[in-house]
C-alpha positions in Angstrom: 36.4 -54.3 -26.6 32.8 -55.1 -27.1 31.9 -54.6 -23.5 33.1 -51.0 -23.6 31.1 -50.0 -26.5 28.5 -47.2 -25.7 30.2 -45.9 -22.6 30.9 -42.5 -24.2 27.2 -42.1 -25.1 26.2 -43.0 -21.5 28.7 -40.5 -20.1 27.5 -37.8 -22.5 23.8 -38.4 -21.5 24.8 -38.2 -17.8 26.7 -34.9 -18.4 23.8 -33.4 -20.4 21.3 -34.3 -17.7 23.5 -32.7 -15.1 23.9 -29.5 -17.3 20.1 -29.4 -17.7 19.5 -29.6 -14.0 21.9 -26.7 -13.4 20.2 -24.6 -16.1 16.8 -25.2 -14.6 18.0 -24.4 -11.1 19.5 -21.2 -12.4 16.3 -20.2 -14.1 14.3 -20.9 -11.0 16.7 -18.8 -8.9 16.5 -16.0 -11.4 12.7 -16.0 -11.3 12.7 -16.1 -7.5 15.1 -13.1 -7.3 13.1 -11.2 -9.9 9.9 -11.7 -8.0 11.5 -10.7 -4.7 12.8 -7.5 -6.4 9.3 -6.7 -7.8 7.8 -7.2 -4.3 10.5 -5.0 -2.7 10.0 -2.2 -5.3 6.2 -2.3 -4.8 6.6 -2.2 -1.0 9.0 0.7 -1.2 6.7 2.6 -3.5 3.8 2.0 -1.2 5.7 3.2 1.8 6.8 6.3 0.1 3.3 7.1 -1.2 1.8 6.6 2.2 4.5 8.8 3.9 4.0 11.5 1.2 0.2 11.5 1.7 0.6 11.6 5.5 3.0 14.5 5.2 0.4 16.4 3.1 -2.3 15.7 5.7 -0.1 16.8 8.6 0.8 20.0 6.7 -2.9 20.7 6.1 -3.7 20.1 9.8 -0.8 22.5 10.7 -2.3 25.2 8.4 -5.6 24.6 10.1 -3.9 25.1 13.5 -2.8 28.5 12.4 -6.3 29.4 11.1 -7.7 28.2 14.4 -5.4 30.4 16.4 -6.3 33.4 14.1 -10.0 32.7 14.5 -9.6 32.4 18.3 -7.6 35.7 18.4 -10.5 37.6 16.8 -13.0 35.6 18.8 -14.7 34.1 15.8 -15.9 31.0 17.6 -18.1 29.7 14.8 -15.2 29.6 12.4 -13.1 28.0 15.2 -15.6 25.2 15.5 -15.6 24.7 11.7 -11.8 24.4 11.8 -11.9 21.9 14.6 -14.4 19.8 12.7 -12.2 19.8 9.6 -9.2 18.8 11.7 -11.1 15.9 13.2 -12.3 14.8 9.8 -8.7 14.9 8.4 -7.4 13.0 11.5 -10.0 10.2 11.0 -9.9 10.0 7.2 -6.1 10.5 7.0 -5.0 6.9 7.7 -7.4 5.6 5.1 -6.2 8.0 2.5 -2.6 7.0 3.3 -3.5 3.3 2.8 -5.3 4.1 -0.4 -2.3 6.0 -1.8 0.0 3.1 -0.7 -2.3 0.6 -2.5 -2.3 2.6 -5.7 1.5 2.9 -5.7 2.0 -0.8 -5.0 -0.5 -1.7 -7.8 1.3 0.7 -10.2 4.6 -1.2 -9.4 3.1 -4.6 -10.3 1.8 -5.7 -6.9 -1.3 -7.8 -7.0 -4.4 -6.9 -4.9 -4.4 -8.6 -1.5 -7.8 -10.0 -0.4 -6.7 -9.9 3.2 -5.7 -6.2 3.0 -9.0 -5.4 1.2 -10.9 -7.1 4.0 -8.9 -5.1 6.7 -9.6 -1.8 4.9 -13.3 -2.5 4.5 -13.6 -3.5 8.1 -11.9 -0.3 9.2 -14.0 1.9 6.9 -17.1 0.1 8.3 -16.0 0.7 11.9 -15.5 4.4 11.1 -18.8 4.6 9.4 -20.7 2.9 12.2 -18.9 4.7 15.0 -19.3 8.2 13.7 -22.7 7.9 12.1 -24.1 9.7 15.1 -22.0 12.8 14.2 -23.1 13.5 10.6 -21.6 17.0 10.8 -18.1 15.4 10.8 -18.8 13.3 7.7 -21.4 15.1 5.6 -22.5 13.0 2.6 -21.2 14.6 -0.7 -24.3 13.0 -2.4 -27.2 10.9 -1.4 -26.2 7.4 -0.4 -22.4 8.1 -0.4 
């Protein structure tokens, strides 16, 4: 009987270790699923915000189309040129506005800022700035140095 002494304790330790491994695996899986859900919610919110902003911009361009037709009908060509300028401005600034709205919505839903996305946006804004600097009437500065 002496050689069997302590076997229950060894079995109990083995079972407790197995239970702890299962508990830790379950906690890890829970954290992974929760992080995935947060990322999906932030992505969905970003997509909805961008789509909503794009719809607003397209509606504004549509209203400008009607005003443009009205100005052409009465042969007000100066007003027509102003409307075309505003349409061009909205068409160029629109995608950046949509991305900004998406970023704000994602941030509001717990997404962290992405350095790579920030670099992409800054590069695009720089491209727009450099490419259209020659046409200041399209992008008038709201204040000095803007």
